PARO-408945 format. One line per field, with one value per residue (C-alpha): residue number from 0; residue in one letter; y, z, x. Coordinates in nm, 2 decimals, always signed. Each point is the difference from the previous one (the first is absolute). Layout:
num <- [NUM_...]
residu <- [A_...]
north <- [Y_...]
up <- [Z_...]
east <- [X_...]
This chain:
num <- [0_1_2_3_4_5_6_7_8_9_10_11_12_13_14_15_16_17_18_19_20_21_22_23_24_25_26_27_28_29_30_31_32_33_34_35_36_37_38_39_40_41_42_43_44_45_46_47_48_49_50_51_52_53_54_55_56_57_58_59_60_61_62_63_64_65_66_67_68_69_70_71_72_73_74_75_76_77_78_79_80_81_82_83_84_85_86_87_88_89_90_91_92_93_94_95_96_97_98_99_100_101_102_103_104_105_106_107_108_109_110_111_112_113_114_115_116_117_118_119_120_121_122_123_124_125_126_127_128_129_130_131_132_133_134_135_136_137_138_139_140_141_142_143_144_145_146_147_148_149_150_151_152_153_154_155_156_157_158_159_160_161_162_163_164_165_166_167_168_169_170_171_172_173_174_175_176_177_178_179_180_181_182_183_184_185_186_187_188_189_190_191_192_193_194_195_196_197_198_199_200_201_202_203_204_205_206_207_208_209_210_211_212_213_214_215_216_217_218_219_220_221_222_223_224_225_226_227_228_229_230_231_232_233_234_235_236_237_238_239_240_241_242_243_244_245_246_247_248_249_250_251_252_253_254_255_256_257_258_259_260_261_262_263_264_265_266_267_268_269_270_271_272_273_274_275_276_277_278_279_280_281_282_283_284_285_286_287_288_289_290_291_292_293_294_295_296_297_298_299_300_301_302_303_304_305_306_307_308_309_310_311_312_313_314_315_316_317_318_319_320_321_322_323_324_325_326_327_328_329_330_331_332]
residu <- [M_A_Y_D_E_K_R_I_W_G_I_H_T_K_D_D_N_M_F_L_Q_K_S_V_I_A_I_G_W_K_D_M_G_D_L_S_K_I_E_A_S_R_E_A_F_K_E_H_Y_M_Q_V_Y_P_D_A_K_K_G_S_V_A_N_G_A_G_M_L_Y_R_F_A_H_E_V_Q_V_G_D_Y_V_V_Y_P_S_K_I_D_R_M_I_N_L_G_T_V_E_S_E_Y_I_Y_D_G_D_A_V_E_Y_V_Q_Q_H_K_V_K_W_L_K_H_L_P_R_T_A_F_S_Q_G_A_L_Y_E_I_G_S_A_M_S_F_F_S_V_K_N_Y_A_D_E_Y_L_A_A_L_D_K_N_F_K_K_T_A_V_T_T_D_T_E_E_D_E_S_V_G_A_T_A_E_E_I_V_E_S_T_K_D_F_I_L_K_E_L_S_K_N_L_K_G_Y_D_L_E_E_F_V_A_D_L_L_K_A_M_G_Y_R_T_K_V_S_P_H_G_G_D_S_G_I_D_I_V_A_Y_K_D_E_L_P_P_R_I_M_V_Q_V_K_S_Q_D_G_D_I_K_E_T_T_I_Q_S_L_K_G_A_M_R_E_G_D_Y_G_L_F_V_S_M_S_N_Y_T_K_N_A_R_K_Y_L_D_N_T_P_I_I_R_A_I_N_G_T_E_L_V_D_L_I_L_K_Y_Y_E_D_L_S_E_K_Y_R_K_M_I_P_L_K_R_V_Y_I_P_V_T_K_E_D_A_E]
north <- [+0.00_+0.34_+0.30_+0.37_+0.18_+0.09_+0.07_-0.24_+0.16_-0.16_+0.12_-0.08_+0.08_-0.06_-0.01_-0.32_+0.01_+0.34_-0.10_-0.33_+0.09_+0.35_-0.09_+0.29_+0.07_+0.28_+0.18_+0.23_+0.34_+0.15_+0.33_+0.05_+0.05_-0.03_-0.08_+0.12_+0.36_-0.01_+0.10_-0.32_+0.00_-0.18_+0.32_+0.14_-0.32_+0.02_+0.36_-0.08_-0.30_+0.21_+0.25_-0.27_-0.19_+0.26_-0.25_-0.27_-0.11_+0.07_-0.36_-0.05_+0.32_-0.14_-0.35_+0.13_+0.27_-0.24_-0.26_+0.25_+0.15_-0.34_-0.10_+0.32_+0.05_-0.30_-0.28_-0.04_-0.18_-0.34_-0.03_-0.32_-0.03_-0.26_+0.00_-0.25_-0.03_-0.09_-0.12_-0.31_+0.01_+0.02_+0.19_+0.21_+0.10_+0.27_+0.29_+0.37_+0.11_+0.37_+0.31_+0.14_+0.05_+0.20_-0.13_+0.26_-0.21_-0.29_-0.06_-0.04_-0.11_+0.31_-0.03_-0.27_-0.17_-0.25_-0.34_-0.32_-0.31_-0.26_-0.28_-0.10_-0.25_-0.17_+0.13_-0.35_+0.07_+0.24_-0.02_+0.13_+0.28_+0.12_-0.01_+0.19_+0.28_+0.07_-0.02_+0.35_+0.23_+0.27_+0.02_+0.06_-0.10_-0.11_-0.38_-0.05_-0.30_-0.26_+0.18_-0.28_-0.26_+0.20_+0.06_-0.37_-0.07_+0.18_-0.25_-0.23_-0.30_+0.09_-0.27_+0.08_-0.20_+0.10_+0.13_-0.27_-0.37_-0.21_-0.11_+0.35_+0.26_+0.36_+0.18_+0.33_-0.12_+0.03_+0.35_+0.11_-0.12_+0.17_+0.33_+0.00_-0.07_+0.26_+0.27_-0.08_+0.04_+0.33_+0.13_-0.09_+0.17_+0.32_+0.01_-0.04_+0.27_+0.24_-0.05_-0.11_+0.22_+0.03_-0.08_-0.13_-0.27_-0.10_-0.04_-0.21_-0.23_-0.04_-0.11_-0.24_-0.16_-0.04_-0.17_-0.24_-0.09_+0.24_+0.23_+0.35_+0.33_+0.31_+0.24_+0.36_+0.23_+0.21_-0.24_-0.03_-0.37_-0.11_-0.25_+0.05_-0.32_-0.26_-0.34_-0.33_-0.33_-0.08_+0.11_-0.11_+0.13_+0.04_+0.35_+0.11_+0.36_+0.14_+0.30_+0.14_+0.23_+0.15_+0.17_-0.03_-0.07_-0.33_-0.08_+0.04_-0.21_+0.27_+0.01_-0.37_+0.04_+0.26_-0.26_-0.25_+0.27_+0.04_-0.38_-0.17_-0.35_-0.26_+0.24_-0.07_+0.28_+0.06_+0.28_+0.08_+0.23_+0.04_+0.07_-0.25_-0.03_+0.10_-0.26_+0.08_-0.01_-0.35_-0.11_+0.13_-0.18_-0.33_+0.03_+0.10_-0.28_+0.13_+0.29_-0.08_+0.26_+0.03_+0.20_+0.12_-0.32_-0.22_+0.24_-0.04_-0.38_+0.02_+0.23_-0.25_-0.29_+0.16_+0.24_-0.14_+0.06_+0.36_+0.27_+0.12_+0.34_-0.14_-0.24_+0.31_+0.18_-0.29_-0.15_-0.35_-0.28_-0.37_-0.17_-0.32_+0.02_-0.28_-0.09_-0.25_-0.36_+0.05_+0.30_-0.18_-0.28]
up <- [+0.00_-0.10_+0.22_-0.08_+0.20_+0.28_+0.35_+0.29_+0.33_+0.34_+0.27_+0.36_+0.20_+0.33_-0.17_-0.21_-0.04_-0.15_-0.26_-0.09_+0.02_-0.16_-0.25_+0.09_+0.12_+0.24_+0.24_+0.29_+0.09_+0.02_+0.12_-0.33_-0.16_-0.38_-0.15_-0.34_+0.13_+0.08_-0.27_-0.18_+0.12_+0.27_+0.16_+0.02_+0.17_+0.25_+0.08_+0.05_+0.21_+0.23_+0.04_+0.09_+0.22_+0.15_+0.25_-0.25_-0.02_-0.32_-0.11_+0.05_-0.20_-0.30_+0.03_+0.06_-0.26_-0.25_+0.04_-0.03_-0.31_-0.17_+0.10_-0.15_-0.30_-0.10_+0.03_-0.35_-0.12_-0.10_+0.25_+0.20_+0.38_+0.24_+0.34_+0.28_+0.21_+0.37_+0.05_-0.22_-0.06_-0.38_-0.27_-0.20_-0.35_-0.20_-0.24_+0.07_-0.15_+0.08_+0.04_+0.35_+0.20_+0.32_+0.22_+0.28_+0.16_+0.07_+0.36_-0.05_-0.35_-0.20_-0.28_-0.24_-0.33_-0.13_-0.09_-0.17_+0.19_-0.24_+0.22_+0.37_+0.06_+0.31_+0.13_-0.07_-0.37_+0.02_+0.09_+0.34_-0.18_-0.17_+0.33_+0.18_-0.26_+0.06_+0.37_-0.03_+0.30_-0.22_-0.06_-0.38_-0.21_-0.34_-0.05_-0.21_+0.10_-0.04_-0.24_-0.26_+0.25_+0.09_-0.37_-0.08_+0.27_-0.21_-0.29_-0.03_+0.00_+0.34_+0.25_+0.36_+0.14_+0.14_-0.26_+0.10_+0.03_+0.31_-0.12_-0.09_+0.25_-0.04_-0.11_+0.13_+0.36_+0.05_-0.15_+0.19_+0.34_-0.07_-0.10_+0.33_+0.21_-0.18_+0.02_+0.38_+0.05_-0.20_+0.22_+0.32_-0.12_-0.10_+0.34_+0.19_-0.21_+0.04_+0.37_+0.16_-0.01_+0.25_+0.35_-0.11_-0.20_+0.30_+0.21_-0.27_-0.03_+0.37_-0.01_-0.29_+0.20_+0.30_-0.24_-0.09_+0.36_+0.11_+0.30_-0.12_+0.14_-0.22_+0.07_+0.10_-0.29_-0.09_+0.15_-0.17_+0.07_-0.35_+0.14_-0.04_+0.16_+0.23_-0.03_+0.19_-0.08_+0.37_+0.34_-0.10_-0.26_-0.28_-0.06_-0.34_-0.08_-0.26_-0.22_-0.21_-0.30_-0.20_-0.26_-0.37_-0.13_+0.03_+0.32_-0.02_+0.15_+0.24_+0.15_+0.08_+0.15_+0.24_+0.13_+0.04_+0.19_+0.25_+0.08_+0.28_+0.00_-0.01_-0.15_-0.33_-0.23_-0.21_-0.26_-0.13_-0.29_-0.26_-0.25_-0.15_+0.07_-0.22_-0.14_+0.25_+0.28_-0.11_-0.02_+0.35_+0.14_-0.17_+0.19_+0.33_+0.08_+0.34_-0.17_-0.19_-0.24_-0.11_-0.30_-0.09_-0.17_+0.29_+0.25_-0.19_+0.01_+0.38_+0.03_-0.20_+0.21_+0.34_-0.09_+0.24_+0.30_-0.08_+0.22_-0.10_-0.07_-0.29_-0.12_-0.05_-0.17_-0.24_-0.03_-0.14_-0.02_+0.00_-0.31_-0.18_-0.37_-0.25_-0.09_-0.25_+0.13_-0.04_+0.23_+0.25_+0.05]
east <- [+0.00_+0.15_-0.04_+0.05_+0.26_-0.24_+0.11_-0.07_-0.10_-0.01_-0.23_-0.10_-0.31_-0.17_-0.34_+0.00_-0.38_+0.01_+0.26_-0.16_-0.37_+0.01_+0.28_+0.22_+0.35_+0.05_+0.24_-0.06_+0.14_-0.35_+0.14_+0.18_-0.33_-0.06_+0.34_-0.12_+0.00_+0.37_+0.24_+0.12_+0.36_+0.18_+0.12_-0.35_-0.11_+0.28_-0.08_-0.37_+0.09_+0.22_-0.28_-0.25_+0.24_+0.24_+0.14_+0.08_+0.37_+0.19_+0.00_-0.37_-0.07_+0.19_-0.16_-0.35_+0.00_+0.17_-0.27_-0.28_+0.15_+0.04_-0.35_-0.15_+0.21_+0.21_-0.27_-0.16_-0.31_+0.11_+0.28_+0.01_-0.06_+0.13_-0.18_+0.06_-0.31_+0.03_-0.36_+0.05_+0.38_-0.05_+0.19_-0.25_+0.10_-0.18_+0.01_-0.06_-0.33_-0.02_+0.21_+0.05_-0.32_-0.04_-0.28_-0.04_-0.28_+0.23_+0.08_+0.37_+0.10_-0.09_+0.26_-0.13_+0.02_-0.26_+0.14_-0.11_+0.11_+0.11_+0.13_+0.02_+0.28_+0.13_+0.34_+0.14_-0.02_+0.29_+0.37_+0.12_+0.19_-0.32_-0.19_+0.28_-0.01_-0.37_+0.06_+0.14_-0.03_-0.14_-0.38_+0.04_+0.30_+0.12_+0.06_+0.32_+0.21_-0.27_-0.23_+0.03_-0.11_-0.32_-0.07_+0.04_-0.26_-0.26_+0.04_-0.30_+0.23_+0.16_-0.05_-0.10_+0.29_+0.33_+0.25_+0.24_-0.06_+0.04_+0.35_+0.12_+0.11_-0.13_+0.32_-0.14_-0.01_+0.37_+0.01_-0.30_+0.13_+0.33_-0.17_-0.20_+0.31_+0.21_-0.28_-0.03_+0.37_+0.00_-0.28_+0.19_+0.31_-0.19_-0.18_+0.33_+0.17_-0.29_-0.06_+0.33_+0.31_+0.28_-0.10_-0.34_+0.16_+0.21_-0.31_-0.16_+0.30_+0.01_-0.37_+0.07_+0.28_-0.24_-0.24_+0.29_+0.05_+0.28_+0.02_+0.09_+0.10_+0.01_+0.29_-0.08_-0.04_+0.30_+0.25_+0.34_+0.07_-0.10_-0.24_-0.37_-0.14_+0.14_-0.17_+0.03_-0.16_-0.02_+0.15_+0.35_+0.25_+0.07_-0.12_-0.11_+0.09_-0.23_+0.05_-0.29_+0.03_-0.29_+0.22_-0.09_+0.35_+0.18_+0.19_+0.37_+0.28_+0.10_-0.35_+0.01_+0.35_-0.14_-0.24_+0.29_+0.20_-0.29_-0.02_+0.18_+0.15_-0.27_-0.26_-0.18_-0.11_-0.31_-0.02_-0.35_-0.06_-0.28_+0.28_+0.25_+0.37_+0.29_+0.23_+0.28_-0.25_-0.12_+0.36_+0.07_-0.31_+0.11_+0.33_-0.17_-0.25_-0.09_-0.19_-0.32_-0.14_-0.37_-0.11_-0.35_-0.10_+0.11_-0.17_-0.33_+0.03_+0.04_-0.30_-0.21_+0.12_-0.06_-0.28_-0.26_+0.23_+0.08_-0.15_-0.35_+0.15_+0.21_-0.27_-0.22_+0.28_+0.05_-0.35_+0.02_-0.26_+0.10_-0.12_+0.08_+0.10_+0.05_+0.35_+0.14_+0.05_+0.37_+0.00_-0.22_+0.25]
């Protein structure tokens, strides 16, 4: 089956009945009013958005105004729609049947397009990667990576069975799981960089060490000992002398040497940084086994491993939810 170069849009809603029974797709932002009355430019939409929502953060302004602009001006009659309904866990495929409509009488979803639903298929008919793409956190978005798979589902010969057989492994599973993990790690690093600088990062590292089972004592701020945290596994030695750096540049060999100079005989050292280490610093660490260095990536791995035992303060700062994601059989072994 041949398809014209039509766009494929993905959309989410809390009102499945409205979408399915009234054959519409819709988004909210009722306070924005009739979008057709706003100048048809992204900048005009941003300006209007900021007037309506003056307390909105910069990122939410760009996202919200962008979605509204696309919904009002980029969606065309004949475009395809992919909509996952929660009420029955089906994937609903259709085409846009009208230009933008403003329904001021709607309770919430005033920005609308009429659609014609063509097929309602079980989620098992699609690869994990395709399902992940339409699981976007955005209310309205463009479907690109798995567009062909959704278009193929509209063919009359398409079977309502999984896209892979029982003996085949869904190749998109590994990529999807990796994308989720990597995006989570990126989120954690961004939150750390945004919220924890200097002494605040020291306090966080001390809390992480406690979650790992260590007793910790944070050094007084402004001290010149070069030691930020002293940690013990139990009541007895050895001591672990911890230095924490929140600088953006790579850590140099001389900085590691300063930690070594502050250690006494029998001490172990731990250097924690969200940055990486220079080649000479790595070489020095290889030749100094009593000092362990942790970079940003390794720090994130520890946060994920001990997240549940972090203080509530830091779990609120880095809000995560435990979920189970599919992986390849090879990765599960």
